[in-house]
ZAMARGU-4260 file (C-alpha; in steps of 0.2 Angstrom, whole numbers, plus 5000, padded with zeros to 4 digits):
<rodrens>
0) 5018/4821/5033 | 5026/4838/5034 | 5045/4834/5035 | 5048/4850/5046 | 5035/4848/5060
5) 5032/4829/5058 | 5013/4832/5058 | 5001/4822/5047 | 4988/4830/5036 | 4975/4824/5024
10) 4973/4830/5006 | 4954/4834/5009 | 4947/4852/5009 | 4934/4850/5022 | 4927/4868/5025
15) 4942/4876/5017 | 4946/4881/5000 | 4963/4871/4999 | 4968/4854/5006 | 4973/4853/5024
20) 4991/4848/5020 | 4993/4863/5007 | 4985/4875/5020 | 4997/4870/5033 | 5012/4871/5021
25) 5007/4888/5016 | 5003/4895/5033 | 5018/4887/5042 | 5030/4891/5027 | 5035/4873/5027
30) 5039/4865/5010 | 5044/4847/5012 | 5033/4831/5013 | 5033/4812/5014 | 5019/4802/5007
35) 5011/4789/5019 | 5017/4771/5018 | 5000/4764/5014 | 4998/4775/4999 | 5000/4769/4981
40) 5018/4776/4980 | 5023/4770/4998 | 5033/4780/5010 | 5042/4792/4998 | 5050/4809/5000
45) 5045/4820/4986 | 5060/4828/4978 | 5067/4833/4961 | 5075/4818/4951 | 5088/4830/4944
50) 5094/4841/4958 | 5086/4834/4973 | 5076/4849/4979 | 5062/4845/4990 | 5051/4861/4989
55) 5034/4854/4984 | 5029/4871/4977 | 5041/4870/4963 | 5040/4852/4960 | 5030/4845/4945
60) 5030/4829/4934 | 5034/4825/4916 | 5028/4809/4908 | 5042/4799/4900 | 5038/4796/4882
65) 5044/4778/4881 | 5039/4771/4898 | 5023/4772/4908 | 5032/4782/4922 | 5033/4800/4927
70) 5048/4810/4932 | 5048/4823/4946 | 5057/4839/4941 | 5058/4856/4949 | 5051/4871/4938
75) 5067/4880/4937 | 5080/4876/4932 | 5078/4857/4929 | 5062/4857/4919 | 5067/4871/4908
80) 5084/4864/4903 | 5086/4859/4885 | 5096/4843/4890 | 5079/4835/4894 | 5076/4833/4876
85) 5090/4821/4875 | 5082/4811/4889 | 5067/4808/4879 | 5056/4819/4891 | 5044/4832/4884
90) 5047/4848/4893 | 5030/4855/4887 | 5021/4842/4897 | 5028/4848/4914 | 5014/4851/4927
95) 5014/4855/4945 | 5011/4843/4959 | 4999/4855/4967 | 4984/4861/4957 | 4969/4871/4964
100) 4978/4870/4981 | 4977/4851/4982 | 4990/4838/4978 | 4986/4828/4963 | 4974/4814/4967
105) 4985/4801/4959 | 4999/4806/4970 | 4990/4809/4987 | 4973/4801/4988 | 4958/4812/4993
110) 4947/4807/5008 | 4930/4800/5003 | 4915/4811/5006 | 4910/4799/5019 | 4926/4800/5028
115) 4926/4819/5028 | 4908/4820/5034 | 4913/4809/5049 | 4928/4819/5053 | 4928/4834/5065
120) 4924/4849/5055 | 4936/4863/5057 | 4935/4880/5050 | 4948/4891/5042 | 4948/4902/5057
125) 4951/4888/5068 | 4965/4882/5057 | 4973/4899/5057 | 4973/4900/5076 | 4980/4882/5078
130) 4994/4887/5066 | 4998/4902/5077 | 4998/4891/5093 | 5010/4879/5085 | 5023/4893/5083
135) 5023/4894/5102 | 5018/4876/5107 | 5021/4862/5094 | 5010/4851/5105 | 4995/4862/5105
140) 4978/4853/5100 | 4961/4858/5094 | 4955/4858/5112 | 4967/4872/5116 | 4958/4884/5105
145) 4943/4884/5117 | 4954/4891/5131 | 4950/4909/5136 | 4962/4922/5130 | 4968/4913/5114
150) 4971/4925/5100 | 4960/4939/5106 | 4957/4953/5094 | 4962/4971/5098 | 4950/4985/5100
155) 4943/4992/5083 | 4948/5009/5078 | 4933/5022/5079 | 4927/5035/5067 | 4926/5048/5082
160) 4935/5048/5099 | 4931/5056/5115 | 4948/5063/5118 | 4967/5060/5115 | 4968/5047/5129
165) 4955/5036/5120 | 4964/5039/5104 | 4980/5033/5111 | 4973/5018/5120 | 4966/5012/5104
170) 4980/5015/5092 | 4994/5011/5104 | 4991/4993/5105 | 4989/4992/5086 | 5006/5000/5084
175) 5013/4987/5097 | 5005/4973/5087 | 5013/4979/5071 | 5030/4981/5080 | 5030/4964/5087
180) 5026/4956/5071 | 5039/4966/5062 | 5052/4961/5075 | 5047/4942/5074 | 5048/4943/5055
185) 5065/4951/5054 | 5073/4940/5068 | 5067/4925/5059 | 5077/4929/5043 | 5094/4924/5048
190) 5104/4915/5034 | 5120/4905/5035 | 5133/4898/5023 | 5135/4916/5016 | 5149/4920/5004
195) 5156/4937/5005 | 5165/4949/4993 | 5175/4963/5001 | 5178/4981/4995 | 5182/4998/5001
200) 5171/5013/4997 | 5176/5031/4992 | 5174/5036/5011 | 5186/5023/5016 | 5173/5012/5024
205) 5173/4993/5022 | 5159/4986/5011 | 5153/4968/5011 | 5144/4961/4996 | 5134/4945/4997
210) 5119/4936/4990 | 5104/4931/5001 | 5093/4916/4998 | 5076/4920/4992 | 5064/4923/5007
215) 5045/4921/5007 | 5041/4938/5001 | 5035/4945/5018 | 5052/4953/5020 | 5058/4967/5009
220) 5076/4974/5011 | 5077/4993/5011 | 5091/5005/5009 | 5097/5010/5027 | 5092/4993/5035
225) 5104/4986/5047 | 5112/4969/5045 | 5124/4960/5056 | 5137/4950/5048 | 5146/4936/5058
230) 5160/4925/5054 | 5160/4907/5060 | 5174/4899/5051 | 5191/4892/5057 | 5203/4904/5047
235) 5200/4919/5058 | 5194/4922/5076 | 5175/4924/5078 | 5170/4941/5072 | 5153/4951/5071
240) 5150/4968/5063 | 5135/4978/5060 | 5132/4988/5044 | 5118/4997/5034 | 5112/4992/5017
245) 5118/5003/5003 | 5114/4991/4989 | 5099/4980/4986 | 5095/4966/4973 | 5088/4972/4956
250) 5087/4965/4939 | 5106/4967/4936 | 5110/4956/4951 | 5105/4948/4967 | 5119/4955/4977
255) 5116/4965/4994 | 5129/4977/4999 | 5132/4984/5017 | 5143/4997/5023 | 5151/4992/5040
260) 5150/5004/5054 | 5168/4999/5060 | 5180/4988/5050 | 5190/4984/5066 | 5195/4965/5065
265) 5184/4962/5050 | 5190/4945/5042 | 5192/4953/5024 | 5203/4939/5019 | 5189/4926/5022
270) 5175/4923/5009 | 5164/4909/5016 | 5156/4903/5032 | 5147/4919/5036 | 5130/4922/5044
275) 5118/4936/5041 | 5106/4942/5054 | 5093/4955/5051 | 5093/4968/5065 | 5076/4975/5071
280) 5075/4993/5076 | 5061/5000/5086 | 5064/5018/5081 | 5049/5021/5070 | 5037/5012/5081
285) 5044/5021/5097 | 5041/5038/5088 | 5023/5033/5084 | 5020/5029/5102 | 5028/5044/5108
290) 5017/5055/5096 | 5001/5046/5102 | 5006/5050/5120 | 5010/5068/5116 | 4994/5071/5107
295) 4985/5065/5122 | 4994/5074/5136 | 5003/5089/5128 | 4991/5104/5126 | 5004/5113/5115
300) 5006/5098/5103 | 4993/5104/5091 | 4980/5118/5090 | 4964/5115/5099 | 4955/5116/5082
305) 4965/5102/5074 | 4964/5092/5090 | 4945/5092/5090 | 4945/5089/5071 | 4956/5074/5071
310) 4946/5067/5085 | 4930/5069/5074 | 4921/5081/5085 | 4910/5094/5076 | 4918/5110/5077
315) 4913/5126/5068 | 4924/5129/5053 | 4936/5144/5053 | 4946/5153/5040 | 4963/5162/5043
320) 4963/5180/5039 | 4978/5181/5028 | 4984/5191/5013 | 4982/5180/4998 | 4994/5182/4984
325) 4989/5189/4967 | 4997/5174/4958 | 4996/5157/4965 | 5009/5149/4954 | 5026/5148/4962
330) 5043/5153/4953 | 5051/5141/4941 | 5036/5129/4943 | 5023/5126/4929 | 5008/5137/4930
335) 4994/5130/4939 | 4977/5126/4931 | 4961/5132/4939 | 4958/5117/4950 | 4976/5118/4957
340) 4974/5137/4960 | 4958/5134/4970 | 4966/5120/4980 | 4981/5131/4984 | 4969/5146/4989
345) 4958/5136/5000 | 4973/5127/5009 | 4981/5144/5013 | 4965/5149/5022 | 4961/5134/5032
350) 4968/5126/5047 | 4964/5109/5040 | 4963/5105/5022 | 4963/5089/5011 | 4969/5089/4993
355) 4964/5074/4982 | 4976/5072/4968 | 4970/5059/4955 | 4984/5051/4945 | 4994/5063/4934
360) 4985/5079/4941 | 5001/5087/4948 | 5000/5084/4966 | 5018/5088/4969 | 5018/5104/4960
365) 5002/5109/4969 | 5010/5104/4986 | 5026/5114/4982 | 5016/5129/4977 | 5006/5128/4994
370) 5023/5127/5004 | 5030/5142/4994 | 5015/5153/4999 | 5015/5147/5017 | 5033/5152/5019
375) 5030/5169/5011 | 5014/5172/5022 | 5020/5166/5039 | 5039/5169/5038 | 5041/5153/5049
380) 5048/5136/5044 | 5036/5124/5036 | 5037/5105/5039 | 5035/5094/5024 | 5033/5075/5026
385) 5028/5060/5016 | 5028/5041/5021 | 5042/5036/5009 | 5059/5044/5005 | 5056/5044/4987
390) 5040/5055/4989 | 5050/5066/5000 | 5064/5068/4988 | 5052/5072/4973 | 5043/5086/4983
395) 5060/5092/4990 | 5066/5094/4972 | 5051/5105/4967 | 5051/5116/4982 | 5070/5119/4980
400) 5066/5126/4962 | 5056/5140/4970 | 5071/5147/4978 | 5066/5143/4996 | 5080/5138/5008
405) 5076/5119/5010 | 5084/5106/5021 | 5082/5088/5018 | 5083/5078/5034 | 5086/5060/5032
410) 5090/5046/5044 | 5109/5044/5048 | 5108/5026/5041 | 5103/5034/5024 | 5117/5047/5023
415) 5128/5037/5012 | 5114/5033/4999 | 5113/5045/4984 | 5098/5054/4979 | 5093/5068/4967
420) 5092/5080/4982 | 5108/5074/4991 | 5115/5091/4990 | 5101/5098/5001 | 5103/5084/5014
425) 5108/5091/5031 | 5124/5082/5032 | 5130/5087/5015 | 5125/5106/5019 | 5136/5105/5034
430) 5150/5098/5024 | 5149/5113/5013 | 5147/5126/5026 | 5161/5140/5025 | 5158/5148/5041
435) 5165/5134/5052 | 5183/5130/5047 | 5186/5120/5063 | 5172/5108/5059 | 5178/5106/5041
440) 5195/5102/5046 | 5189/5088/5058 | 5178/5082/5045 | 5192/5081/5033 | 5203/5072/5045
445) 5189/5059/5049 | 5187/5056/5030 | 5206/5053/5028 | 5209/5042/5043 | 5192/5034/5045
450) 5191/5039/5064 | 5196/5053/5076 | 5203/5052/5093 | 5191/5053/5108 | 5194/5071/5111
455) 5193/5076/5093 | 5177/5065/5091 | 5169/5074/5106 | 5173/5091/5099 | 5168/5086/5081
460) 5151/5080/5088 | 5148/5096/5097 | 5152/5107/5082 | 5141/5096/5071 | 5126/5097/5082
465) 5128/5116/5083 | 5129/5117/5064 | 5114/5106/5062 | 5104/5117/5074 | 5109/5133/5065
470) 5104/5126/5048 | 5088/5119/5054 | 5083/5135/5062 | 5087/5145/5047 | 5078/5134/5034
475) 5062/5140/5026 | 5057/5122/5023 | 5062/5106/5032 | 5058/5090/5022 | 5058/5072/5030
480) 5048/5056/5031 | 5033/5056/5043 | 5043/5045/5055 | 5059/5056/5052 | 5049/5070/5060
485) 5052/5062/5076 | 5071/5064/5074 | 5078/5071/5091 | 5086/5086/5080 | 5068/5093/5077
490) 5062/5091/5095 | 5065/5109/5100 | 5057/5116/5085 | 5038/5120/5083 | 5030/5120/5066
495) 5014/5130/5064 | 5011/5124/5046 | 5013/5106/5041 | 5010/5097/5024 | 5010/5078/5022
500) 5011/5072/5004 | 5005/5054/5000 | 4996/5054/5016 | 4984/5040/5011 | 5000/5028/5011
505) 5003/5032/5030 | 4995/5025/5045 | 4986/5037/5057 | 5000/5035/5070 | 5013/5038/5057
510) 5004/5054/5052 | 5004/5060/5070 | 5023/5060/5072 | 5024/5077/5062 | 5007/5083/5067
515) 5011/5084/5086 | 5026/5096/5082 | 5014/5111/5085 | 5002/5110/5070 | 4991/5125/5068
520) 4988/5122/5050 | 4988/5105/5043 | 4987/5100/5024 | 4985/5082/5019 | 4988/5078/5001
525) 4983/5061/4994 | 4970/5051/4985 | 4958/5039/4994 | 4955/5031/4977 | 4972/5024/4977
530) 4982/5012/4988 | 4983/5014/5007 | 4996/5011/5020 | 5006/4995/5021 | 5002/4985/5037
535) 5011/4968/5039 | 5001/4962/5054 | 4985/4955/5049 | 4977/4957/5066 | 4982/4975/5067
540) 4976/4978/5049 | 4959/4970/5053 | 4957/4981/5068 | 4959/4997/5057 | 4977/5001/5057
545) 4977/5000/5038 | 4965/5015/5037 | 4973/5031/5034 | 4969/5048/5042 | 4965/5056/5026
550) 4952/5043/5023 | 4944/5044/5040 | 4943/5063/5038 | 4934/5061/5022 | 4921/5050/5030
555) 4919/5063/5044 | 4913/5075/5031 | 4929/5085/5027 | 4928/5088/5008 | 4944/5086/4999
560) 4948/5099/4985 | 4951/5088/4970 | 4963/5092/4956 | 4954/5089/4940 | 4966/5090/4925
565) 4977/5075/4921 | 4993/5077/4911 | 4999/5059/4911 | 4988/5047/4901 | 4982/5047/4883
570) 4964/5053/4883 | 4958/5035/4879 | 4967/5028/4893 | 4960/5040/4906 | 4942/5037/4901
575) 4939/5021/4912 | 4948/5028/4928 | 4940/5045/4926 | 4922/5038/4924 | 4923/5024/4936
580) 4934/5031/4950 | 4932/5050/4949 | 4914/5053/4943 | 4920/5057/4926 | 4928/5073/4933
585) 4945/5071/4926 | 4949/5082/4911 | 4963/5079/4899 | 4978/5091/4899 | 4986/5082/4885
590) 4979/5077/4867 | 4979/5061/4857 | 4993/5068/4847 | 5004/5072/4862 | 5002/5054/4868
595) 5005/5045/4851 | 5020/5033/4851 | 5029/5041/4836 | 5040/5029/4826 | 5035/5014/4835
600) 5026/5001/4824 | 5015/4990/4834 | 4999/4982/4828 | 4986/4990/4840 | 4969/4982/4837
605) 4962/5000/4836 | 4976/5012/4831 | 4967/5027/4839 | 4966/5018/4856 | 4983/5012/4862
610) 4976/4999/4874 | 4970/4981/4873 | 4966/4966/4884 | 4975/4951/4878 | 4965/4935/4882
615) 4976/4922/4890 | 4969/4906/4898 | 4985/4898/4906 | 4983/4890/4923 | 4990/4898/4938
620) 5003/4889/4949 | 5009/4892/4967 | 5026/4900/4967 | 5041/4892/4975 | 5039/4903/4991
625) 5022/4894/4994 | 5015/4912/4997 | 5013/4918/4980 | 5007/4914/4962 | 5014/4913/4945
630) 5007/4910/4927 | 5019/4903/4915 | 5007/4906/4900 | 5005/4924/4904 | 5024/4926/4907
635) 5027/4919/4889 | 5014/4931/4882 | 5021/4946/4891 | 5038/4942/4884 | 5032/4941/4867
640) 5023/4958/4868 | 5039/4966/4877 | 5050/4959/4863 | 5039/4966/4849 | 5040/4984/4857
645) 5059/4982/4859 | 5061/4977/4841 | 5050/4992/4836 | 5062/5004/4844 | 5056/5006/4861
650) 5069/5009/4875 | 5068/4996/4889 | 5067/5011/4902 | 5051/5016/4894 | 5042/5000/4898
655) 5035/4994/4915 | 5028/4977/4919 | 5016/4976/4933 | 5010/4961/4942 | 5002/4959/4959
660) 5012/4944/4964 | 5030/4942/4969 | 5030/4924/4962 | 5026/4931/4944 | 5038/4945/4946
665) 5052/4934/4950 | 5047/4922/4936 | 5045/4935/4923 | 5062/4943/4926 | 5070/4926/4925
670) 5060/4920/4910 | 5063/4935/4899 | 5082/4935/4902 | 5083/4916/4898 | 5069/4914/4885
675) 5068/4931/4877 | 5074/4932/4859 | 5084/4948/4862 | 5100/4951/4872 | 5097/4948/4891
680) 5103/4965/4895 | 5088/4973/4886 | 5076/4964/4897 | 5087/4968/4913 | 5083/4986/4910
685) 5065/4984/4910 | 5057/4987/4927 | 5046/4973/4933 | 5037/4977/4950 | 5021/4975/4960
690) 5007/4988/4958 | 5011/4995/4975 | 5029/4998/4969 | 5023/5008/4954 | 5011/5019/4964
695) 5016/5037/4962 | 5026/5033/4946 | 5024/5032/4927 | 5030/5024/4912 | 5027/5026/4893
700) 5020/5009/4892 | 5013/4997/4905 | 5010/4979/4903 | 5000/4971/4917 | 5000/4952/4920
705) 4985/4947/4931 | 4991/4930/4935 | 4975/4923/4942 | 4967/4909/4933 | 4958/4895/4942
710) 4941/4887/4945 | 4938/4890/4964 | 4950/4902/4972 | 4945/4919/4965 | 4956/4933/4961
715) 4964/4939/4977 | 4972/4956/4977 | 4965/4960/4960 | 4949/4962/4969 | 4954/4979/4976
720) 4947/4993/4965 | 4961/5004/4971 | 4974/4992/4966 | 4966/4992/4948 | 4965/5011/4948
725) 4984/5012/4951 | 4988/4999/4938 | 4977/5007/4925 | 4984/5025/4928 | 5003/5022/4927
730) 5005/5023/4908 | 5007/5038/4897 | 5006/5031/4879 | 4999/5013/4880 | 4992/5000/4892
735) 4991/4981/4889 | 4983/4969/4901 | 4986/4950/4900 | 4974/4939/4909 | 4959/4927/4909
740) 4943/4936/4906 | 4933/4920/4911 | 4940/4921/4929 | 4941/4940/4931 | 4923/4943/4924
745) 4916/4934/4940 | 4921/4950/4949 | 4909/4965/4946 | 4924/4977/4945 | 4933/4968/4932
750) 4917/4964/4923 | 4915/4982/4920 | 4932/4984/4914 | 4931/4969/4902 | 4915/4976/4895
755) 4923/4993/4892 | 4937/4984/4882 | 4924/4974/4873 | 4914/4989/4868 | 4929/4997/4862
760) 4934/4982/4852 | 4951/4980/4861 | 4947/4963/4869 | 4958/4952/4858 | 4966/4935/4856
765) 4978/4927/4843 | 4995/4930/4837 | 5002/4948/4839 | 5003/4950/4820 | 4985/4945/4818
770) 4975/4951/4833 | 4956/4947/4832 | 4942/4952/4843 | 4939/4938/4856 | 4922/4930/4857
775) 4925/4924/4874 | 4909/4924/4885 | 4911/4932/4902 | 4905/4924/4918 | 4891/4931/4928
780) 4897/4942/4942 | 4896/4934/4959 | 4880/4937/4970 | 4882/4954/4980 | 4876/4959/4997
785) 4861/4969/5002 | 4864/4987/5007 | 4848/4987/5017 | 4856/4976/5030 | 4874/4980/5030
790) 4876/4970/5047 | 4887/4975/5061 | 4905/4974/5064 | 4915/4971/5048 | 4901/4971/5035
795) 4899/4955/5024 | 4898/4965/5009 | 4907/4967/4992 | 4897/4983/4989 | 4884/4993/4998
800) 4874/5008/4996 | 4884/5021/5006 | 4869/5033/5007 | 4864/5023/5022 | 4880/5029/5030
805) 4882/5047/5025 | 4885/5061/5037 | 4873/5074/5033 | 4881/5088/5024 | 4897/5079/5020
810) 4905/5078/5003 | 4894/5063/4998 | 4878/5070/5005 | 4870/5077/4989 | 4852/5075/4995
815) 4850/5094/5000 | 4852/5109/4990 | 4863/5125/4989 | 4881/5125/4990 | 4882/5110/5001
820) 4880/5099/4986 | 4894/5092/4976 | 4913/5092/4977 | 4921/5108/4982 | 4928/5118/4968
825) 4930/5135/4960 | 4916/5136/4948 | 4902/5143/4960 | 4912/5152/4973 | 4902/5153/4989
830) 4910/5165/5002 | 4906/5161/5020 | 4899/5173/5032 | 4916/5181/5038 | 4916/5187/5056
835) 4931/5195/5064 | 4938/5185/5079 | 4927/5190/5094 | 4941/5188/5107 | 4929/5191/5122
840) 4916/5179/5115 | 4915/5160/5118 | 4930/5152/5110 | 4924/5142/5095 | 4936/5129/5098
845) 4927/5125/5114 | 4912/5117/5106 | 4904/5104/5117 | 4906/5086/5113 | 4893/5079/5101
850) 4885/5064/5108 | 4894/5051/5096 | 4911/5057/5102 | 4907/5058/5121 | 4906/5040/5127
855) 4902/5038/5145 | 4910/5023/5153 | 4894/5013/5154 | 4891/5016/5136 | 4909/5013/5130
860) 4906/4994/5127 | 4890/4997/5118 | 4898/5011/5107 | 4912/4999/5102 | 4899/4987/5095
865) 4890/5001/5086 | 4905/5011/5079 | 4918/5000/5071 | 4928/5004/5056 | 4924/4990/5043
870) 4941/4988/5036 | 4943/4981/5019 | 4928/4988/5011 | 4927/4997/4994 | 4914/5007/4985
875) 4913/5017/4969 | 4920/5034/4970 | 4904/5041/4963 | 4897/5044/4980 | 4909/5038/4994
880) 4927/5034/4997 | 4933/5017/4994 | 4930/5011/5012 | 4917/5017/5023 | 4913/5017/5042
885) 4898/5008/5048 | 4887/5023/5053 | 4869/5025/5048 | 4862/5042/5042 | 4848/5041/5054
890) 4858/5037/5069 | 4870/5050/5064 | 4856/5063/5064 | 4850/5057/5080 | 4867/5059/5088
895) 4870/5076/5081 | 4853/5081/5088 | 4858/5076/5106 | 4871/5087/5115 | 4883/5082/5129
900) 4889/5093/5143 | 4904/5105/5141 | 4921/5097/5142 | 4925/5105/5159 | 4944/5104/5162
905) 4948/5091/5150 | 4961/5093/5136 | 4947/5094/5123 | 4939/5109/5132 | 4954/5120/5132
910) 4956/5135/5121 | 4971/5139/5111 | 4971/5150/5096 | 4982/5149/5081 | 4995/5162/5079
915) 4987/5172/5065 | 4970/5181/5064 | 4955/5169/5062 | 4939/5171/5053 | 4924/5160/5058
920) 4912/5153/5045 | 4894/5151/5048 | 4888/5134/5054 | 4880/5132/5037 | 4897/5132/5028
925) 4904/5119/5039 | 4907/5107/5025 | 4904/5118/5010 | 4922/5123/5007 | 4915/5137/4997
930) 4909/5130/4981 | 4907/5115/4970 | 4920/5110/4957 | 4917/5113/4939 | 4916/5096/4933
935) 4907/5087/4947 | 4896/5102/4952 | 4878/5096/4956 | 4882/5078/4950 | 4867/5068/4955
940) 4868/5051/4964 | 4862/5043/4948 | 4877/5049/4938 | 4886/5033/4933 | 4900/5030/4920
945) 4898/5043/4906 | 4905/5043/4888 | 4894/5029/4882 | 4897/5017/4897 | 4883/5012/4908
950) 4888/5012/4927 | 4882/4996/4935 | 4878/4999/4953 | 4871/4985/4963 | 4858/4982/4976
955) 4867/4971/4988 | 4861/4956/4998 | 4868/4945/5012 | 4874/4928/5006 | 4859/4917/5002
960) 4848/4931/4996 | 4843/4933/4978 | 4854/4940/4964 | 4850/4959/4963 | 4847/4968/4947
965) 4859/4981/4941 | 4853/4998/4944 | 4862/5014/4938 | 4859/5024/4953 | 4866/5013/4966
970) 4882/5016/4975 | 4896/5004/4970 | 4908/4997/4983 | 4921/4983/4981 | 4926/4971/4994
975) 4934/4953/4992 | 4926/4941/4980 | 4923/4924/4986 | 4942/4919/4984 | 4952/4906/4994
980) 4956/4911/5011 | 4974/4908/5008 | 4974/4924/4999 | 4981/4934/5013 | 4997/4922/5011
985) 4995/4917/4993 | 4993/4935/4986 | 5009/4943/4993 | 5015/4957/4982 | 5030/4958/4994
990) 5020/4966/5007 | 5004/4964/5016 | 4991/4978/5012 | 4979/4974/5026 | 4970/4962/5015
995) 4958/4974/5008 | 4950/4961/4997 | 4946/4949/5011 | 4930/4946/5020 | 4936/4948/5038
1000) 4921/4940/5046 | 4914/4931/5031 | 4910/4913/5029 | 4918/4902/5016 | 4910/4886/5012
1005) 4901/4885/5028 | 4917/4890/5038 | 4917/4906/5048 | 4934/4914/5048 | 4942/4931/5051
1010) 4958/4930/5040 | 4963/4920/5024 | 4970/4903/5025
</rodrens>
């Protein structure tokens, strides 16, 4: 029985991958159980013998040596205490009570096969829906699932849209779903019995420090988040105060610090009996909704060309008539290589550009160079955005070096947070203004006293607002987050040129916030071979909110300009990512000697190849949160490797440890500090984080713990090719993977990687001082899915031949000849047929709707069934982006061949030319982007992995069809492997990524489901 909801569950699996009781505990986030009175152990509450904790996910047993009994102990700290040796208990024998997502059979009897057959069969999808119903009505039953309107899925996002209204009507509800989920999540995080430590900051503001209990991993505390602190004790009258987070937990401590907005009445003499509430703010979601509305109704929000391009309409491509600079490198920035120069040159001439920056290829320098030349060309302000504050700060720093006037606009809740570009922040520039002495005096008075009189406060705000407007209008470049672009202080300004960095990590509505500020020239920088946006709500993610705008535009046939020289990795480390994800196009800007760890003595299996896969076959366990995993054997091996490098002279800050699971991250941090042979402080300084947290960053050495090791549950998030790509491309000097090849090799993606390591003689096992090649046999990759019948709606594929879905003439359509083939690049420069703007002729923006984008009401429903976006699908970057949309080449050609009527008076039919001169390209050059890049020019579809590696492509089949043969010319796409359906919950690397690795409409063991359980 679940002790929280008092419901009974069996220990049988039925049609699900885990037992019903474990599935319930995971889904409901309950953790305490009582055994049935008729069981062999009677009516017993499971709890730790030593400390009394009842969390079944941390409980395990140790056989007593002298007696025929077992002792229940929690994993940490009781089972790890040295005092157990004195009690005649063997610590090494500790095993968890839950294995393979079932309670051990000696503890909880499994139903017989006959009993399970006679019982009502319930699928994982039905279980998920029932768990959701129980959150609102604890008395809900199986029969309630049949009622109409229960858990209806939202409308799927499309590849093309009729107009801005349809776009808003589809994305608006998805944003609301995400907002509602985020609100419920934050408001459920209230914690009581909090002890507080009080302090006063340099700005005279009161600061409260406290430690929060570990949550289930869904909730991540961020700088600038607002918390409410309440006092419920008897030593002071009831008090409540709001503050924003200025310190978050790290390896050095678990303390959270908040700066109170007002210290009035704060019980600073009390230290206990406090409650902490998480405050949900709708600001970011409101701004997205506002941007969607503006895109639909405001004709001046974006140029007509960009409007139609974003909707997916076929529009004749145009080029700006502009004076290109003689030198494309910007002052005080590194000189650009050829692919970077080409990307800058093309971005300056086009109203819409995509720039693909593989790892370490200098996206930030390229973006800063583009911004510099945009300012010099137009003379107006350029808006620069990115989804995260970290990415914005990095780009701001580079742009500032060029000598431009840069303003970093940040949220007011983040003004107290220090950053490398704090001196460029708007609020700090106002403080340092010499022209407004009255404002300076009022600011000084406020700093000294903490507050102003009502009259002075009113005057201060007016002067500050005026100064903000003055600085923003005078700036060459304004940098902020995508959501920050919706700040009221920017509403009066129009930006003709907008650049969005890391655009793959932003949702479409998030990107629209800056875009609707008047974009006539839009540059999106990203890499569709790396991770996409974070979407917490599974329902919204499945509907397509987890798809980025960058990705959709690539699928529509807009060719990204790829940067091709990587300056990060040792050449041996770049081989696999280059061949597998980037068609072998990455060139090395660093040599072996540049990336040799000098003075570090480590026994690499192959001294000229600083990498190896360390075979580890420990068993995975469910972490204490119930929603993640850990692997104690892998943690031990990671500690040994880390310690060896530290002893060899490597600094802690040079090392990064990556793991996909929050449970393993927390366990590793604790294990190294308490079990490591060196001083705990050394281990504290080593960053241990998820793959997602490391995206966009680098370390000298990366050690990756894969965690997954089971017989039936699969590998979860490790299934995602983009997650693997990010993990493999963070290191500069060395890369080590710790994992179980027997399990990982079942997945075709990992099978390729493991064979690569084996061929290079770096798949090893044994003591670090005596590493030997492993003779372990790989598992046969799972059966794949047939590309000939990809199915409708979300495709039930792990891979599929994307040539069935190519848009003719797109980046991935190499069936034709001439300049349309291959990735755009500088080696064979094709100059479009330039025509001066014919003012009296038909406006090229006013192209009629193509038939796929114009959907009449009577066809709307049919179109919805035929044009979904199959979220969570992956493929090899040899031919197509990692996820593709369910469009067939033949149907695309048919639709392109049929025309619809002119747009009449609709928003889509209006004119509206960009501010500068425009050149029109011929229709033939619509997707050419002038040339093909040097390394990938004329690459045939059959090109696979070069440099001695055979690229296994796959002919894919629906479940039940025969195992296909490997063929070198097939497209390669990764989806979820046949893992447990709890992986959406049991694979949290702190945030939900839209479960790109799950089969959203797949079947598991006979059960039909739409999300993991």
